[in-house]
C-alpha positions in Angstrom: -35.1 56.8 -94.4 -38.8 57.0 -93.4 -38.9 53.2 -93.2 -35.8 53.1 -90.9 -37.4 55.8 -88.7 -40.6 53.8 -88.4 -38.8 50.6 -87.6 -36.8 52.4 -84.9 -40.0 53.8 -83.4 -41.6 50.3 -83.4 -38.5 48.7 -81.8 -38.5 51.5 -79.2 -42.1 51.0 -78.4 -41.7 47.3 -78.1 -38.8 47.8 -75.8 -40.8 50.0 -73.5 -43.7 47.5 -73.5 -41.4 44.7 -72.5 -39.7 46.8 -69.9 -43.0 47.8 -68.3 -44.2 44.2 -68.3 -41.1 43.2 -66.5 -41.2 46.1 -64.1 -44.9 45.7 -63.2 -44.5 42.8 -60.7 -41.9 44.7 -58.8 -44.1 47.8 -58.8 -47.1 45.8 -57.6 -45.0 44.2 -54.9 -43.8 47.6 -53.7 -47.3 48.9 -53.5 -48.4 45.8 -51.5 -45.5 46.3 -49.1 -47.0 49.6 -47.9 -50.6 48.3 -47.6 -52.4 46.7 -44.7 -53.3 43.0 -45.1 -56.9 44.0 -45.8 -55.9 46.4 -48.6 -53.5 43.8 -50.0 -56.3 41.3 -50.3 -58.9 43.8 -51.6 -60.8 42.9 -54.8 -60.7 44.9 -56.9 -57.2 45.9 -56.1 -56.6 49.3 -54.5 -54.3 51.7 -56.2 -55.0 54.5 -53.8 -54.6 53.7 -50.1 -53.1 55.1 -46.9 -49.5 53.8 -46.8 -48.1 52.2 -43.7 -44.7 51.1 -42.5 -46.2 48.5 -40.1 -45.2 45.6 -42.4 -41.5 46.6 -42.3 -41.6 47.0 -38.5 -43.2 43.6 -38.0 -40.8 42.1 -40.5 -37.8 43.4 -38.5 -39.3 42.0 -35.3 -39.9 38.6 -36.8 -36.5 38.2 -38.5 -33.2 39.9 -38.0 -32.9 41.8 -41.3 -29.4 43.1 -40.7 -28.1 39.6 -39.9 -29.7 38.1 -43.0 -28.6 40.9 -45.2 -25.0 40.6 -43.9 -25.0 36.9 -44.6 -26.3 37.5 -48.2 -23.6 40.2 -48.8 -20.8 38.1 -47.3 -21.7 34.9 -49.2 -22.3 36.8 -52.5 -19.0 38.7 -52.5 -16.8 35.9 -51.1 -18.3 33.5 -53.7 -17.5 36.0 -56.5 -13.9 36.7 -55.4 -13.1 33.0 -55.0 -14.9 32.2 -58.3 -12.9 34.8 -60.3 -9.6 33.8 -58.6 -10.2 30.1 -59.5 -11.6 30.4 -63.0 -9.4 33.2 -64.4 -6.3 30.9 -64.8 -8.6 28.1 -66.1 -10.2 30.3 -68.7 -6.8 31.7 -69.6 -5.4 28.3 -70.2 -8.4 27.1 -72.3 -8.5 30.3 -74.3 -4.8 30.5 -75.2 -3.4 27.1 -74.6 -6.2 24.8 -75.9 -6.0 21.1 -76.3 -8.1 18.8 -78.4 -10.3 18.2 -75.3 -10.8 21.8 -74.4 -14.2 22.2 -76.1 -15.4 18.9 -74.6 -14.4 20.1 -71.1 -16.3 23.4 -71.6 -19.4 21.5 -72.8 -19.2 19.1 -69.9 -18.9 22.0 -67.4 -21.9 23.7 -68.9 -23.9 20.4 -68.9 -23.7 20.4 -65.1 -26.0 23.4 -65.0 -28.7 21.3 -66.7 -29.2 19.1 -63.7 -32.0 20.4 -61.3 -30.6 21.2 -57.9 -33.1 19.0 -56.2 -31.5 16.0 -57.9 -28.4 16.4 -55.8 -29.9 17.7 -52.7 -29.6 14.5 -50.6 -25.9 13.7 -51.4 -24.8 17.4 -50.9 -26.8 17.6 -47.7 -25.1 14.4 -46.4 -21.6 15.8 -47.4 -22.3 19.0 -45.6 -23.5 17.2 -42.6 -20.4 14.9 -42.5 -18.2 18.0 -42.4 -20.5 19.9 -40.0 -21.2 22.6 -42.5 -25.0 22.6 -42.2 -26.3 26.1 -41.4 -22.8 27.7 -41.9 -21.8 30.4 -44.3 -18.8 28.4 -45.3 -21.0 25.6 -46.6 -23.3 28.0 -48.5 -20.3 29.7 -50.0 -19.0 26.4 -51.2 -22.3 25.4 -52.8 -22.7 28.8 -54.5 -19.1 28.7 -55.7 -19.5 25.3 -57.3 -22.8 26.2 -58.8 -21.5 29.4 -60.4 -18.1 28.1 -61.6 -19.3 26.8 -65.0 -21.0 30.0 -65.9 -18.0 32.1 -64.7 -15.5 30.0 -66.7 -17.6 30.3 -69.9 -18.0 34.0 -69.6 -14.3 34.6 -68.9 -13.3 32.2 -71.6 -15.5 34.2 -74.1 -14.0 37.6 -72.9 -10.4 36.3 -73.0 -10.9 35.0 -76.6 -11.7 38.6 -77.6 -8.2 39.7 -76.6 -5.8 39.6 -79.6 -3.3 36.7 -79.0 -0.6 38.8 -80.7 -0.4 40.9 -77.5 0.4 37.8 -75.4 2.8 36.6 -78.0 4.7 39.9 -77.8 4.9 39.5 -74.0 6.0 35.9 -74.4 8.8 37.1 -76.7 9.9 39.6 -74.0 10.2 36.7 -71.5 6.8 36.9 -69.8 5.7 33.6 -68.4 2.0 32.4 -68.4 1.1 33.9 -65.0 2.9 37.2 -65.9 0.9 37.4 -69.1 -2.3 36.7 -67.2 -1.6 39.3 -64.5 -0.1 42.1 -66.4 -1.5 41.8 -69.9 -4.8 39.8 -70.0 -6.5 40.9 -66.8 -6.2 44.7 -67.5 -7.3 44.3 -71.1 -10.3 42.1 -70.2 -11.2 44.2 -67.1 -14.7 45.2 -68.4 -15.6 41.6 -69.1 -14.2 40.4 -65.7 -16.2 43.1 -64.0 -19.5 42.2 -65.7 -18.8 38.5 -64.8 -18.3 39.4 -61.2 -21.5 41.5 -61.1 -23.5 38.6 -62.5 -21.9 36.2 -60.0 -22.9 38.5 -57.1 -26.5 38.8 -58.4 -26.8 35.0 -58.8 -25.3 34.3 -55.3 -27.5 37.0 -53.7 -30.7 35.6 -55.3 -29.9 31.9 -54.6 -32.8 30.5 -52.6 -33.0 26.7 -53.0 -29.8 25.8 -51.1 -30.3 28.5 -48.6 -33.7 27.2 -47.6 -32.6 23.6 -47.5 -29.2 23.7 -45.8 -29.4 26.8 -43.5 -31.4 28.0 -40.6 -31.0 30.8 -38.1 -27.2 31.2 -38.1 -26.3 31.4 -41.9 -29.7 32.2 -43.3 -29.8 34.8 -46.1 -32.6 37.1 -47.1 -34.1 34.3 -49.2 -34.7 32.4 -46.0 -36.2 35.5 -44.4 -38.7 35.8 -47.2 -39.6 32.1 -47.0 -40.3 32.4 -43.3 -43.4 34.5 -44.1 -45.0 31.5 -45.9 -46.3 29.2 -43.2 -49.3 26.8 -42.4 -51.3 29.8 -41.2 -51.4 31.2 -44.7 -49.7 33.8 -46.9 -49.5 37.3 -45.5 -49.2 39.2 -48.8 -48.4 42.6 -47.3 -45.7 41.3 -45.0 -44.3 39.0 -47.6 -44.1 41.9 -50.0 -42.3 44.0 -47.5 -39.8 41.3 -46.8 -39.3 40.7 -50.6 -38.9 44.4 -51.2 -36.3 44.8 -48.4 -34.5 41.8 -49.8 -34.2 42.9 -53.4 -33.7 46.6 -52.8 -29.9 46.3 -52.0 -29.1 44.2 -55.1 -31.4 46.5 -57.3 -29.5 49.6 -56.1 -26.2 47.8 -56.7 -27.3 46.8 -60.2 -28.5 50.3 -60.9 -25.3 51.9 -59.8 -23.1 49.5 -61.7 -25.3 49.2 -64.8 -22.9 51.2 -67.0 -20.0 48.9 -66.1 -22.2 45.9 -66.7 -23.3 47.0 -70.1 -19.7 47.9 -71.0 -18.6 44.4 -70.0 -21.4 42.6 -71.8 -20.5 44.5 -75.0 -16.8 44.0 -74.6 -15.2 43.0 -77.9 -18.4 43.6 -79.8 -16.8 46.3 -81.9 -13.3 45.8 -83.4 
């Protein structure tokens, strides 16, 4: 009993250490956001200083925060809705109507995530240019959707496999067709897993920066582009950059905090039988 208690304390302590190490960069960035540039560059670093909102005011004057945040939210949520709508039938088919090539298809889909995005930058840029989708939200939604599809399929496939097939077989005996089984049986039963998949998709689309910086500008730029605009040939303005970064991650951090219970519930879906 004492050994178990000691092990639990050690595990808890390690958990807190890891959590603090992961939180420290965010904390330090938040401090820098309220410093002047002189205080942000001060050596040794200043823990006590007179806070200022000047960085946020200048950030809003330099970039249209509301427009960039609106683009980020629209792209993230539309990408997620389309991704779930497209991948749910695919994951359902592969989970309950597998063929001898199902595993190969899943592995092939996952392998597409191994390629660095810069490797396909030129062809995708030319495709977007030919369809006049450069600097459009539609183009960025398409790129995010295609980038997230393999992960969404894999997650939904895993969650669907946790649902007892006997339930679907019972529905099939009562005359329910495949789409009826998916809509009225599988989706309600796998709702926690679907919700956690949707949350992860929103976070990934919100934080995507590579494609945003390379294929968008003023019209469809997200918050990632707003952050990148503070890095220029004149140098790095750490306080203003920190303010832009804090304003960019704050909405998704609040969203994740509010929905953390649903996220954990979805991630542990099917863990206990």
